[in-house]
C-alpha positions in Angstrom: -29.5 3.2 -9.2 -29.6 0.4 -6.4 -31.5 3.1 -4.0 -35.4 4.4 -5.5 -33.5 7.6 -6.3 -32.9 8.6 -9.8 -29.8 11.4 -11.2 -30.1 12.3 -14.7 -26.8 12.4 -16.7 -26.2 13.6 -19.8 -25.7 10.8 -22.9 -24.5 11.3 -26.5 -26.7 9.8 -29.3 -25.4 9.5 -32.8 -27.9 10.0 -35.6 -26.8 7.3 -37.8 -27.3 3.8 -36.1 -23.9 2.2 -37.5 -22.2 5.4 -35.9 -24.2 4.7 -32.1 -22.8 1.2 -32.2 -19.5 1.8 -33.3 -19.4 4.6 -30.6 -21.1 2.4 -28.1 -18.3 -0.5 -28.8 -15.4 2.1 -27.6 -16.8 3.5 -25.1 -19.2 1.6 -22.8 -18.4 -1.6 -23.9 -14.6 -0.9 -23.3 -15.9 0.4 -19.7 -18.1 -3.1 -19.1 -15.2 -5.2 -20.0 -12.7 -3.0 -17.7 -15.6 -3.9 -15.1 -15.3 -7.8 -15.8 -11.8 -7.9 -15.1 -12.1 -7.8 -11.4 -13.6 -10.8 -11.5 -16.5 -10.2 -9.6 -18.1 -13.3 -10.0 -15.5 -15.1 -8.6 -15.8 -13.0 -5.2 -17.6 -14.1 -1.9 -19.1 -12.2 0.8 -15.4 -12.4 2.1 -13.8 -11.0 -0.8 -16.4 -8.9 -2.0 -15.3 -6.2 -5.4 -15.9 -3.2 -5.2 -15.8 -0.9 -8.3 -15.3 2.5 -8.7 -16.1 4.4 -11.9 -14.9 7.6 -12.7 -16.6 8.9 -15.8 -19.9 10.5 -17.2 -20.7 7.8 -19.5 -24.0 5.7 -18.8 -23.6 2.3 -18.3 -26.1 -0.7 -17.7 -25.0 -1.3 -14.5 -25.9 -1.2 -10.7 -24.5 1.9 -8.8 -25.0 3.1 -5.3 -23.7 6.1 -5.4 -23.6 9.0 -8.2 -20.9 11.5 -7.6 -20.9 15.1 -9.3 -17.2 16.0 -10.5 -16.7 19.0 -7.7 -17.9 16.2 -5.4 -15.4 13.9 -6.5 -12.6 15.7 -7.8 -9.2 15.7 -5.2 -8.4 18.7 -3.3 -5.4 19.6 -3.5 -3.8 17.5 -0.2 -5.1 14.6 -2.2 -2.8 15.8 -4.8 0.1 16.1 -2.2 -0.7 12.6 -0.9 -0.7 11.0 -4.5 2.6 12.5 -4.4 3.6 10.2 -1.4 3.8 12.9 1.3 1.4 15.0 3.5 3.1 17.8 5.1 1.5 19.6 7.9 3.1 22.8 7.7 1.6 25.5 5.5 4.6 27.1 4.6 6.4 24.1 3.2 3.1 22.8 1.4 3.1 25.9 -0.6 7.2 26.0 -0.7 7.6 21.8 -1.8 4.0 22.5 -3.8 4.0 25.7 -5.8 2.4 24.1 -8.9 -0.3 23.6 -5.9 -0.3 26.4 -4.0 1.2 30.1 -4.7 1.4 30.8 -1.1 0.8 29.5 3.1 -2.4 31.6 2.8 -3.8 29.3 0.0 -3.0 26.2 2.1 -4.6 27.8 5.2 -7.4 28.8 3.3 -7.8 25.7 1.4 -7.9 24.2 5.2 -10.7 26.4 6.2 -12.9 25.8 3.2 -12.5 21.9 3.6 -13.1 19.8 6.6 -11.8 16.2 5.2 -9.7 15.3 2.0 -12.6 14.8 -0.4 -11.7 12.0 -2.6 -9.8 10.0 -0.3 -13.1 9.8 2.2 -15.1 9.0 -1.2 -12.9 6.3 -3.3 -10.4 4.9 -1.2 -11.3 6.2 2.8 -7.5 6.6 3.2 -5.0 9.1 2.6 -1.8 7.0 2.4 -1.1 3.4 1.7 -0.9 1.0 4.4 3.3 1.6 4.1 3.3 5.4 5.2 5.6 6.4 8.3 4.9 9.4 10.6 7.9 11.5 11.0 8.9 14.7 13.4 11.8 16.9 12.2 12.4 20.1 12.4 14.4 22.0 9.9 18.1 24.2 10.8 17.5 28.0 11.1 16.5 30.2 14.0 13.1 29.8 15.4 12.4 26.7 13.4 10.1 24.5 15.7 9.5 20.6 14.9 6.8 19.9 12.3 5.1 16.6 11.3 4.9 14.7 8.1 3.7 11.5 6.8 5.3 9.4 3.9 4.2 6.8 2.0 7.2 4.5 1.4 6.0 2.9 -1.8 6.3 6.2 -3.3 9.2 8.0 -1.5 12.2 6.0 -0.2 14.3 8.3 1.8 11.5 10.6 3.6 14.5 12.2 5.1 16.3 12.8 2.0 13.2 14.1 0.1 13.0 16.9 2.7 16.5 17.6 3.1 16.4 18.5 -0.8 13.3 20.7 -0.6 13.9 22.3 2.9 17.3 22.1 3.6 19.4 20.4 6.3 17.4 19.5 9.2 18.4 19.2 13.0 15.9 16.7 14.1 14.5 13.8 13.1 12.2 11.0 14.1 10.0 8.2 12.8 7.4 6.7 14.5 
């Protein structure tokens, strides 16, 4: 660690030295090679390289931060964002992503437990790509109010069509 703090990590050990060497070349050596593909030696302070290691393997590299899986694990909202959309409305999150939230109450419980989206805060510091657009829309039907959502245009090229496919006809649509 770059700081003087210490974190303990369990590491596999093989009784046979040859087996340990083979395991090391398959695991640690492959990860070290992947880190090298970023060509950090060709970087300057203006073009620095930051590497995020999502592994439980101990590597011979200097690191700044160690997170447990509970700290780094993507939330359900993070997974929704990875699908290219961030819906504000709890009922629509549950309707569009029933595999993530079984009900609107489950969405509200998630919101009360988490102040920020953990994964994006810790890993890339961004919820959506630079090609994102914020939209205001209103589904057809009595009592429906305008809602907001954000779409990653690299993932969902036609946000209106996506919303109409998942929610039905829209009577309002504005993209910012």
